[in-house]
N, C-alpha and C positions, 0 to 999 in steps of 0.2 A: 036699509042700509047698503045692500048690493047695488040697488039702482043709483043711489047718490054717488057711490064710489065709481061706478061705471060712467056717470055723467062727468065727474071730475076728470077721469082719465081722458075721456074723449075730448073734452075742453082743451086740456093740456096739450094732447096730440094735434088738435086743430091749430092751436097757436104755433106749435113747433113747425108743422108742415107749412103754414102760411109764412113763417119767417124764412123757411128754406126757399120757398117759391119766390119770395121777394128778392132773394140774392142769386137767382139763377143767371149765370153768364153764358152768352153765346159768341161764337167766332164764325163769321161768314168768310169763306176763302174763295177769291175770284181769280180766274186766269185771264188777264188782260194782254197777255203775249200774243204773238201772231202765230205761234206754234203751240202744239199740245204739251201740257204739263201733266206728270202724274204726281198729283199732290199726296203728302204723307203726313200723318200726325201719330205722335206718341205721347199719351194714348189717343186712339181715334180710328186708326186703320189707314186706308188708302183709297184714292179714287182717281180715274183718269178724268182730266178736265181739258176739253177742247177750248179754242178761243171764245171768251165771253161766258163760258159756263161757271157755275158757283157750286160750292159745297159747304154746308153749314154744320158746325159742331154745336151741339146744344147740351145745357146742364154741365158746362165746363167747371172743373174744381181742381184744386191742387196745382201742380206744376206740369208743364208740358212743352213739347216742341212741334213746330209745323215746318215743313220744308217741301221743295218741289224736285222732282226727278226728271232727267231728260233722256231722250233717245232710247225709251224703254221698249221691250217686247215681252208680253206675257201670254202664256197659253190659256186654255179655257179653265184651268185650275188655279189660276193666279200665280203661276211660277214663271219666272223668266229672269231678266236682268236689265239694268239700266247704266248708262254711261256715267251718271253722277247721282248721288243720293241713294244708292241702291241699299235696300235693307234686307240682306240675306236672300236676295232673288225672289222676294214675295211682293205681290200687289198690296196686301194688307200689312202694314208695318206696325200694328198695335203692339207695344211693349219692345220694339226694336228701333234703334237709331240708325241713321243712314251713314253711308260710307262717305267720307270726304273725298272730293270738296262739294260742299253744298252751303248755300245760304240758309240761315235758320231764323225763324221766329220763335222766341221763347217767352214763356209766361209763368207767373206764379200768383194765383188768385187767393186773395184774402190771407196771405201769409207774410207780408212785409210790412214792417213799421206800423203797428197797431191796426193791422187788418186792411192795409192797402193792397190793390193789385199792381203788380210790377210786370212790364212787358217790354221787349226790345227785339230789334233785328241784330243778328250776330253774324259776323264773318270770321270768327275765331276757328271754325272748321273749314274755312275757305269760301269761295264764291262760285255759283253757277248760274243764278238767276236774279235779276233785280227784285227786291221785295219792299213792301211797306206794311207796317203794323200800326193801326190807328184805332183810337176809340171813336165809334160811331155815335153812340148815345149813352147817357148815363143818368140814373136816378139818385146818385149819391153825392150831388153837388159838384163843386169846382175841382177840377183835377189838375195836376202838374202838367208836365210835358205830355201831351196826348198823341204824339206821332213818333215813331222811329222807323227809319227807312235806310236802305242802301239801293238807290235808284239809278246809280250810275253804271257804266259799263265797264266792268273790271276785267272781263275776259280778254278784251282787246289789247290793253296795255300790260297784261299780266307778265311779270318777270319770267324769262325762259325757263329758270330752274324750278318755277312753281307751276308750269303749265302741266295740265292733265286732260285726258279726254273728257270734254264736257264742262270744263271749269278751270278756276285758278285755285290751286291748292293752298294749304296753310303750311307754314314753315315747320311746325311741330312734326306733321305727318311725313314731311320730305326729309328733314335733318334729323329728327328724333334726338334732340338734346335738351338739357334743362333750360337753356337759355331761351328757347321758343316754346317749350312745353309747360313751363312753369309748374313743375312737379315736386318742388322743394318744400312746399307747404308755407312758403312765405309770400308776401306781396311781390310780384314780378313787375318789371319795368317794360315799357314800349320798346319795340325794336325797329329797325329800319323797315322790316317788312310790315309791321302793324302801322307804321306811319304811312307807308304806301297805301294801305287800304283806308286809313283814316282821311287822308287827303281827298280820296274819291268818295267816301261815305263817311262825313263827319258825324252823322246821327246813330251810326251803327257801333256795336261792341266790337273791337278789333283784337283784343288780347285778353287772356283770362281775368286780370285784374282791373280792366276797364269798367269803370262804373256807370257808363251811359245807359240810360233807361228812361221809359216812360212810367208814370205811375197815376193811380186814381183810387179814391176811397171805394172799398168794396161795396157792391150793391147790385141793382138790376142793370148791369152794364153789358153793352154790346160792342163787339170788336170786329175789325176787318182786316184780313190779310190779303194783299194784292201782289200777285206776280206781274211783274212789268208795269209798275204804276205810271210811268211816264210814257209818251208816244214812242220813244226810242227804245225798241227791244234790245236785249243783250245779244251779244255775238255768241252763238252756241259753237263751241269748237267741234268740228265734224269728227265722226268716228274714225280713228285711223284705219287706213287700208293695210291690214297686216299681211304682207306678202310672205310666202314660205321662204325658208332659208335656201339660198343657192350655193351649190358647190362649183367653184371655179378651179379649173386645173391650170397650173403654171408649170411650164417647162423651163428650167435654168440650164445654162449651157457650161456651167463651171463644175469641174470634177471635185474641187476642194471645198464645196459648200458645206457648212455645218450640218450635221445629221438632222433630218426632219424638213428641211427646206426643199422646195420642189415637190412637196406632197400637196394634198388637197387643202385648200383654205376655204373656210366657211364664213359668209357674210350675212 
């Protein structure tokens, strides 16, 4: 009797494991930019990618985010900082999101509309690097939209008020009001800034209620995230040369000046 029960248990376990194996999802991350990218994934960690290098996430489940960081410097313990996409000064971003601005590839595997995968490139948090999120192969049949991207250069024409070291920021981070942050719990409308992003990246999600996405029935699917998918790389805004404050001494020749004028002025 014990032998029979053990056999039944192992048979059920075998079918369960084979079913899980059949639905394993992978995401390959490629740096096609002419410069180094410090790729990040939550969950997943982080990795430096020089031009042409790849990093593959295996057995991907649930929801997550992938993004790139620019102008980073880390010590031997994986601590440092980046101009854009920084995740608390760590190389390994597991369970930490990046600091805006940064372009993000988001996914939700086997969780949308009867078990579909949903995936999209988002500039809701701003833009730093062109990205493309595409379905490489699928064993689950015909998919819907199989590519989402923001391949244009947004850093160059970025509005002056959204400019940030290493990228083009989002209006919520800059202005911090409900019009841009969509924090009222209701569906929010596009703004002039989201329209600016949408004009340059029509396939990307540009504000919180934007429903743009790709989708595919869950199965043994392989996806690919590419930094700089086109030949034209994005303009990385240089790290500002932060000069120390200077004290300038002015000597005024009027005896009836208001109190305080003629003293040191700091710029």
